[in-house]
C-alpha positions in Angstrom: 1.4 -31.6 17.7 -1.0 -29.3 19.5 -4.3 -28.4 17.9 -6.4 -25.2 18.0 -9.6 -24.1 16.4 -11.0 -20.7 15.5 -13.4 -19.2 13.1 -10.9 -17.2 11.1 -7.1 -17.6 10.8 -5.2 -14.6 9.5 -1.6 -14.9 8.3 0.2 -11.6 9.0 -0.5 -8.6 11.3 0.2 -5.7 8.9 -2.5 -3.3 7.7 -4.6 -5.9 5.9 -4.4 -8.4 8.8 -5.1 -5.7 11.4 -8.1 -4.3 9.5 -9.7 -7.7 8.8 -9.1 -9.0 12.3 -10.5 -5.9 13.9 -13.7 -6.1 11.8 -14.3 -9.8 12.3 -13.5 -9.7 16.0 -15.8 -6.8 16.6 -18.6 -8.9 14.9 -18.0 -11.6 17.5 -16.0 -14.2 15.6 -13.0 -16.0 17.1 -10.1 -14.6 15.2 -6.4 -15.7 15.4 -3.6 -13.8 13.8 -0.2 -15.4 13.2 2.7 -13.0 12.6 6.2 -14.1 11.9 8.0 -11.0 13.2 7.7 -9.1 16.4 6.2 -5.6 16.4 7.1 -2.8 16.2 9.2 -3.7 13.1 10.5 -1.6 10.2 8.5 -1.6 7.0 8.7 0.7 4.0 5.6 2.5 2.6 4.9 5.5 4.7 2.7 7.6 2.6 -1.1 7.0 3.0 -4.0 8.0 0.8 -7.1 9.8 2.0 -9.4 6.8 1.3 -7.5 4.8 3.9 -9.0 7.0 6.6 -12.5 5.9 5.5 -11.4 2.2 5.6 -9.9 2.7 9.1 -13.2 4.2 10.2 -15.0 1.1 9.0 -12.6 -1.1 11.0 -13.0 1.1 14.1 -9.3 1.9 14.1 -9.3 5.5 13.0 -9.3 7.0 16.4 -6.3 5.0 17.5 -4.4 6.3 14.5 -5.5 9.9 14.9 -4.5 9.9 18.6 -0.9 8.8 17.8 0.1 12.1 16.2 1.4 11.1 12.8 2.4 13.7 10.2 -0.7 15.3 8.5 -0.9 14.9 4.7 -3.2 16.7 2.3 -1.7 15.8 -1.1 1.4 15.2 -3.3 3.9 17.6 -4.8 5.8 17.0 -8.0 9.1 18.4 -9.2 10.6 17.8 -12.7 13.7 19.7 -13.7 12.6 22.9 -11.8 9.0 22.6 -12.7 6.7 22.3 -9.7 3.0 21.4 -9.3 0.9 19.6 -6.7 -2.2 17.5 -6.2 -4.4 18.7 -3.3 -6.6 15.9 -2.0 -9.6 18.0 -0.9 -10.0 19.1 -4.5 -11.4 15.7 -5.5 -14.7 14.6 -7.1 -15.5 11.7 -4.7 -16.9 12.4 -1.3 -15.1 11.1 1.8 -12.2 12.0 4.0 -10.0 14.7 2.4 -6.7 14.2 4.2 -4.6 11.5 5.7 -1.2 10.9 7.4 2.3 10.1 6.6 3.5 7.5 9.0 6.4 5.5 10.3 5.2 2.1 9.5 6.7 0.4 12.5 4.5 2.6 14.7 1.5 2.7 12.4 1.3 -1.1 12.0 1.8 -1.5 15.8 -1.1 0.9 16.5 -3.4 -1.0 14.1 -2.8 -4.5 15.4 -3.0 -3.3 19.1 -6.4 -1.8 18.1 -7.5 -5.1 16.7 -6.4 -6.8 19.9 -8.5 -4.4 21.9 -11.5 -5.6 19.8 -10.9 -9.2 20.7 -8.5 -10.5 18.0 -5.9 -13.0 19.4 -2.5 -12.2 18.0 0.7 -14.2 18.3 4.1 -13.0 17.2 7.1 -15.1 16.2 4.8 -17.7 14.5 5.4 -18.9 10.9 2.8 -20.8 8.8 4.6 -23.7 7.2 1.8 -25.7 5.6 -1.8 -25.2 4.5 -4.6 -27.2 3.1 -8.3 -26.3 2.6 -11.6 -27.5 1.2 -15.1 -26.2 1.2 -15.6 -27.0 4.9 -12.6 -25.0 6.2 -8.8 -24.8 6.3 -5.9 -26.2 8.3 -2.7 -24.3 9.0 0.5 -25.7 10.4 2.0 -23.0 12.6 5.6 -23.2 13.9 6.6 -20.9 16.8 10.1 -19.5 17.0 10.9 -22.0 19.8 10.1 -24.9 17.5 6.6 -25.8 18.8 4.2 -26.9 16.0 0.5 -26.3 16.2 -2.3 -27.4 13.8 -4.9 -24.7 13.5 -8.3 -25.6 12.1 -10.5 -22.7 11.0 -13.7 -22.1 9.0 -11.9 -19.6 6.8 -8.3 -18.3 6.3 -7.0 -15.0 5.1 -3.4 -14.4 3.8 -2.3 -10.9 4.8 1.4 -11.8 4.8 2.4 -9.0 2.5 5.6 -9.5 0.6 6.0 -12.8 2.5 3.2 -14.1 0.2 2.8 -17.3 2.3 -0.2 -18.9 0.5 1.0 -18.1 -3.0 4.3 -19.9 -2.2 2.7 -22.8 -0.4 -0.1 -23.4 -3.0 2.0 -22.5 -6.1 -0.2 -19.5 -6.9 2.6 -17.1 -7.9 2.4 -15.6 -11.3 4.8 -13.3 -13.1 3.9 -9.6 -12.9 3.3 -7.7 -16.1 5.2 -4.8 -14.6 8.9 -4.3 -15.5 11.5 -5.3 -12.9 12.4 -2.2 -10.9 14.6 -1.6 -7.8 13.8 0.7 -4.9 16.5 2.1 -2.6 15.6 4.1 0.5 16.6 5.3 3.9 15.3 7.3 6.8 16.9 10.6 7.7 16.6 13.4 10.3 15.8 15.9 7.6 16.6 19.2 9.4 14.7 21.0 6.7 14.9 24.8 7.1 13.5 25.8 3.7 10.3 27.9 4.5 8.8 27.0 1.0 8.9 23.3 1.6 5.4 21.8 2.3 5.7 19.0 5.0 2.0 18.2 4.4 2.7 16.6 1.0 4.9 13.8 -0.3 7.4 15.3 -2.7 7.8 13.2 -5.9 10.7 14.2 -8.1 11.4 13.0 -11.6 15.0 12.4 -12.8 15.6 15.2 -15.4 17.6 12.9 -17.6 15.9 9.5 -17.1 12.1 10.0 -16.5 11.7 6.3 -15.7 13.6 7.1 -12.5 11.7 8.9 -9.7 12.3 9.9 -6.1 10.2 10.3 -3.0 10.6 12.5 0.0 8.0 11.7 2.7 8.1 14.0 5.7 7.3 12.2 8.9 6.6 13.4 12.4 9.4 14.7 14.7 11.7 15.8 12.0 12.2 12.5 10.2 11.7 11.8 6.5 11.7 8.8 4.3 13.8 9.2 1.2 13.9 6.8 -1.8 14.6 6.3 -5.5 12.9 3.9 -7.8 13.9 2.9 -11.3 14.6 0.1 -13.8 16.7 -2.5 -12.1 19.6 -2.3 -14.6 19.8 1.5 -14.4 19.8 1.4 -10.6 22.5 -1.3 -10.4 24.7 0.5 -12.9 25.0 3.7 -10.9 26.4 2.3 -7.6 27.7 -0.7 -5.7 25.2 -0.8 -2.9 22.0 1.0 -1.7 24.0 3.7 0.2 26.1 4.4 -2.9 23.1 4.5 -5.2 21.2 6.9 -3.1 24.2 9.2 -2.7 24.7 9.3 -6.4 21.1 9.6 -7.5 19.7 12.2 -5.0 21.9 15.1 -6.3 20.2 14.7 -9.7 16.9 15.7 -8.1 17.9 19.3 -7.5 14.9 20.4 -5.4 15.1 17.4 -3.1 18.9 17.7 -2.8 18.6 21.3 -1.8 15.8 20.6 0.7 17.8 17.8 2.3 21.1 19.7 2.5 21.2 19.4 6.3 19.9 15.8 6.6 21.6 13.2 8.7 21.1 9.4 8.3 18.6 8.0 10.9 18.4 4.5 9.3 20.9 3.0 6.8 19.8 2.4 3.3 17.8 -0.7 2.2 16.4 -1.9 -1.0 13.7 -4.0 -2.6 14.2 -5.6 -6.0 11.4 -6.8 -8.3 8.7 -5.8 -5.9 5.8 -6.1 -8.4 3.9 -9.4 -8.0 0.8 -11.2 -9.1 -1.1 -14.5 -8.5 -3.2 -17.0 -10.4 -6.2 -16.5 -8.2 -7.3 -14.4 -5.2 -9.6 -17.0 -3.7 -9.8 -20.7 -3.2 -11.8 -23.1 -1.0 -12.1 -21.4 2.4 -9.3 -18.8 1.8 -8.6 -15.4 0.2 -5.5 -13.4 -0.4 -5.3 -9.8 0.8 -3.2 -6.8 -0.3 0.4 -7.4 -1.2 0.1 -11.2 -0.6 -2.0 -11.2 -3.8 -0.6 -8.4 -6.0 1.6 -5.4 -5.7 1.8 -2.8 -8.5 4.4 -0.1 -7.8 5.1 2.4 -5.0 4.7 5.5 -7.2 1.1 6.4 -6.1 1.3 4.8 -2.6 -1.6 2.5 -3.5 -0.3 -0.6 -1.6 -1.8 0.0 1.8 -5.1 1.3 0.3 -5.5 -1.9 -1.7 -4.6 -4.0 1.3 -7.2 -2.3 3.5 -9.8 -2.4 0.8 -9.3 -6.1 0.3 -9.5 -6.6 4.0 -12.8 -4.7 4.3 -14.4 -6.6 1.4 -13.3 -10.0 2.6 -14.3 -9.4 6.2 -17.8 -8.4 5.1 -18.2 -11.6 3.0 -16.9 -13.9 5.7 -19.3 -12.4 8.2 -22.2 -12.9 5.8 -21.1 -16.4 4.9 -20.9 -17.4 8.5 -24.4 -16.1 9.0 -25.7 -18.2 6.2 -26.3 -15.3 3.9 -25.6 -15.6 0.2 -22.2 -14.4 -1.0 -20.4 -14.3 -4.3 -16.7 -14.3 -3.8 -15.9 -13.9 -7.5 -18.2 -10.9 -8.0 -18.1 -9.2 -4.6 -14.4 -9.7 -3.8 -12.3 -10.5 -6.9 -14.2 -8.3 -9.4 -14.9 -5.5 -7.0 -11.2 -5.3 -5.8 -10.1 -5.4 -9.4 -12.0 -2.2 -10.2 -9.6 -0.2 -8.0 -6.5 -2.2 -8.8 -7.1 -1.6 -12.6 -7.5 2.1 -12.0 -4.3 2.3 -10.1 -2.6 0.0 -12.7 -3.5 2.3 -15.5 -2.1 5.3 -13.6 1.2 3.4 -12.9 1.5 2.4 -16.5 0.8 5.9 -17.7 3.4 7.3 -15.3 6.1 5.0 -16.8 5.1 5.7 -20.4 5.3 9.4 -19.6 1.7 10.3 -20.3 0.7 10.8 -16.7 3.8 12.8 -16.0 2.7 15.1 -18.8 -0.9 15.2 -17.5 0.2 16.1 -13.9 2.4 18.9 -15.1 0.3 20.1 -18.0 -3.2 19.5 -16.8 -5.8 21.4 -18.8 -6.6 23.6 -15.8 -9.7 24.9 -17.5 -11.0 21.3 -17.2 -11.7 21.5 -13.5 -13.7 18.3 -13.4 -10.9 16.4 -15.0 -8.5 17.6 -12.3 -10.9 16.6 -9.6 -11.4 13.1 -11.1 -7.7 12.5 -11.3 -7.2 13.8 -7.8 -9.9 11.5 -6.5 -8.1 8.4 -7.7 -4.7 9.7 -6.5 -6.3 10.2 -3.1 -7.3 6.5 -3.1 -10.9 6.7 -4.3 -10.3 4.1 -7.0 -13.6 2.3 -6.6 -15.9 5.2 -7.3 -17.7 4.1 -10.5 -19.2 7.6 -11.0 -15.6 8.6 -11.9 -14.8 8.0 -15.6 -11.1 7.4 -14.6 -12.4 4.4 -12.6 -14.8 3.1 -15.3 -12.4 3.4 -18.2 -9.0 4.3 -16.8 -6.9 3.8 -20.0 -9.3 5.7 -22.2 -9.6 8.6 -19.7 -5.8 9.0 -19.4 -5.4 8.8 -23.2 -8.0 11.5 -23.8 -6.7 13.8 -21.1 -3.1 13.4 -22.5 -4.4 14.4 -25.9 -6.1 17.5 -24.4 -2.8 18.4 -22.8 -1.0 18.1 -26.1 -3.5 20.5 -27.7 -2.7 23.3 -25.2 
């Protein structure tokens, strides 16, 4: 067995892996990234939040993304049985970037990891991590290449950025049942051929099924006339409506009248796929000489596009702590990583829960518009600024949403 050494070993080259490797490599550390697939590769999750631009700036990757020409995004539009409203990201209470992009993830993830490579990160593709052990002095990974060669990699610290692969949770028995209900997502890419002059390509369109509010749809316009289209709902309801992902999409989309009309000229660019039971959790985010980032740790729900934001935030937090730890400065992983990351995760979790119990749907459509500050605070979190403790929605998310829902009911 071959052996290698490095300062930091990162499992996965997606957004969390790219951001953490770019930051750590730019600080002079020897960083190795091991990715099972070859890039570019398809991934779902194309709608970014404004706060991700700030995180990309911190990683030194923003200019690479901006130069690529992805679809501009300034907010989210919502349709429910003919009722329409939108959230405009610049109308937020938290300072920071006001707009973002809607991206093809195969291209976006490729741009990010190539940017990390330019900063000195060493990335290998076609490599799978098959075993892992660690203690307070460091970690050891067993890495198998696609041609069967096995390498033992010793590092001072390891990060799991493997996304839905969830490598360390599986290897270390860290997986924990999610509190979220089991849902199914079906999706495809289309050449949208949208000719409706009233359609706003700068926003994701979220539609609510008029008969089953637990079921919702996304339409994410991408660059060059492509769009991502999907439906999310309780697993049993999704299975009952069709025999396969294509059949389910074809039967569900006509129920979202606005989306159906907008996509009347669409042609399929990528066949339908699906993800079942995507919500996940773990027993711990940290262990001796390792930490879990992004979806490898926890995934809530796609409804507010929080996944990439949480992944990048976790990468920025962990990278800063590793750099300080390596420089013999005091660090507190529980307080500065676990508890800090949880602040934003809980704000997003409250929004997801409120969406599915119907209260956030009511708030979005019946916002007490005289309460300008409330709208700006809600917009800030939906734009990704879920770690701003000056925002009461971040400090007490469940209470904030309950009070606002009560205000809406009094209108």
